[in-house]
C-alpha positions as CSV (number, residue, x, y, z in Angstrom):
1,M,-61.3,9.1,-30.6
2,L,-61.9,6.2,-33.0
3,I,-59.4,3.3,-32.9
4,I,-59.4,0.5,-35.5
5,I,-57.5,-2.7,-35.0
6,T,-56.7,-4.7,-38.1
7,R,-55.0,-8.0,-38.5
8,T,-52.6,-8.7,-41.4
9,M,-50.9,-12.0,-41.5
10,G,-50.8,-12.5,-37.8
11,K,-49.6,-8.9,-37.0
12,R,-51.9,-6.5,-35.2
13,Q,-51.9,-3.0,-36.5
14,V,-53.6,-0.2,-34.5
15,K,-54.8,2.6,-36.6
16,N,-56.6,5.7,-35.2
17,E,-58.7,8.1,-37.1
18,S,-55.8,10.3,-38.2
19,A,-54.1,7.3,-39.9
20,L,-57.1,6.7,-42.2
21,K,-57.1,8.2,-45.7
22,E,-58.7,11.5,-46.1
23,I,-62.2,11.5,-47.5
24,R,-62.6,12.3,-51.2
25,L,-65.9,14.0,-52.3
26,P,-67.3,13.6,-55.8
27,E,-66.0,16.2,-58.3
28,E,-67.9,17.6,-61.3
29,G,-69.4,14.7,-63.3
30,E,-69.1,12.2,-60.4
31,I,-71.8,10.9,-58.1
32,F,-72.2,8.6,-55.1
33,G,-73.4,5.0,-55.6
34,R,-74.1,1.8,-53.7
35,V,-72.9,-1.5,-55.0
36,L,-75.8,-3.8,-55.5
37,K,-74.2,-6.9,-57.1
38,M,-70.9,-8.2,-58.3
39,L,-71.2,-9.2,-61.9
40,G,-67.8,-10.9,-62.2
41,G,-64.5,-9.7,-63.6
42,E,-64.2,-5.9,-63.1
43,N,-68.0,-5.2,-63.5
44,V,-70.4,-4.4,-60.7
45,M,-74.1,-3.2,-60.6
46,V,-74.3,0.2,-58.9
47,K,-77.4,2.1,-57.8
48,C,-76.5,5.8,-58.1
49,A,-77.7,8.8,-56.1
50,D,-79.6,10.1,-59.1
51,G,-81.8,6.9,-59.1
52,I,-80.2,5.2,-62.2
53,I,-78.8,1.7,-62.0
54,R,-75.5,1.6,-63.9
55,R,-73.0,-1.1,-64.7
56,G,-69.7,0.1,-63.1
57,R,-66.3,-0.9,-64.1
58,I,-63.5,-1.0,-61.5
59,R,-60.6,1.0,-62.8
60,G,-57.3,-0.7,-63.1
61,K,-55.7,1.5,-60.5
62,L,-58.2,0.2,-57.9
63,K,-58.5,-3.4,-59.2
64,R,-55.8,-5.0,-57.1
65,R,-55.5,-2.5,-54.3
66,V,-59.1,-2.0,-53.1
67,W,-61.6,-4.9,-52.7
68,I,-65.1,-3.8,-53.5
69,R,-68.0,-5.8,-52.0
70,D,-71.8,-5.6,-52.0
71,N,-73.4,-2.6,-50.2
72,D,-70.1,-0.6,-50.4
73,I,-70.5,3.2,-51.0
74,V,-68.5,4.3,-54.0
75,I,-67.9,7.3,-56.3
76,I,-68.8,6.5,-59.9
77,A,-68.0,8.6,-62.9
78,P,-70.6,8.1,-65.7
79,W,-69.1,7.6,-69.2
80,D,-69.5,10.5,-71.7
81,F,-71.1,8.4,-74.5
82,N,-73.2,6.0,-72.5
83,E,-73.8,7.9,-69.4
84,S,-77.2,6.4,-68.3
85,E,-75.9,2.8,-68.5
86,R,-72.1,2.7,-67.7
87,G,-69.5,4.3,-65.5
88,D,-66.1,3.9,-63.9
89,I,-65.7,3.4,-60.2
90,V,-63.1,5.8,-58.9
91,W,-63.3,5.5,-55.1
92,R,-64.6,3.2,-52.4
93,F,-65.4,4.5,-48.9
94,T,-64.6,2.6,-45.6
95,L,-67.3,2.2,-42.9
96,P,-66.1,5.1,-40.7
97,Q,-65.9,7.3,-43.8
98,V,-69.5,6.4,-44.7
99,E,-70.7,7.3,-41.2
100,W,-68.9,10.7,-41.5
101,L,-70.6,11.3,-44.9
102,K,-74.0,10.6,-43.4
103,D,-73.4,12.7,-40.3
104,N,-72.3,15.7,-42.4
105,G,-75.2,15.4,-44.9
106,H,-73.3,14.4,-48.0
107,I,-75.4,11.3,-48.5
108,A,-78.9,10.4,-47.1
109,K,-79.1,8.4,-43.9
110,D,-81.0,5.6,-45.8
111,F,-78.8,5.5,-48.9
């Protein structure tokens, strides 16, 4: 059983594996990506699973709720009209979720 202890403003919160959010897998038109570099504002450079480096935009829904850092694994949805250059970041995975994805073969071990 995995137990995670987090600190928030001096309080200790103990969260086990069942308290974590469920894992979301990419839907049609979405792919996995790794954040390479923060570009400032809401823009990040993402290397996608298909080998293309895209400029990702953090959606407004995630902007203030989820902090995205370098080397995070995300789900990116490429834009319809500029699909090889731009995309929207729709989800960020936590470290235990990334380990689960690697163990179950959804992403490569060296991704």
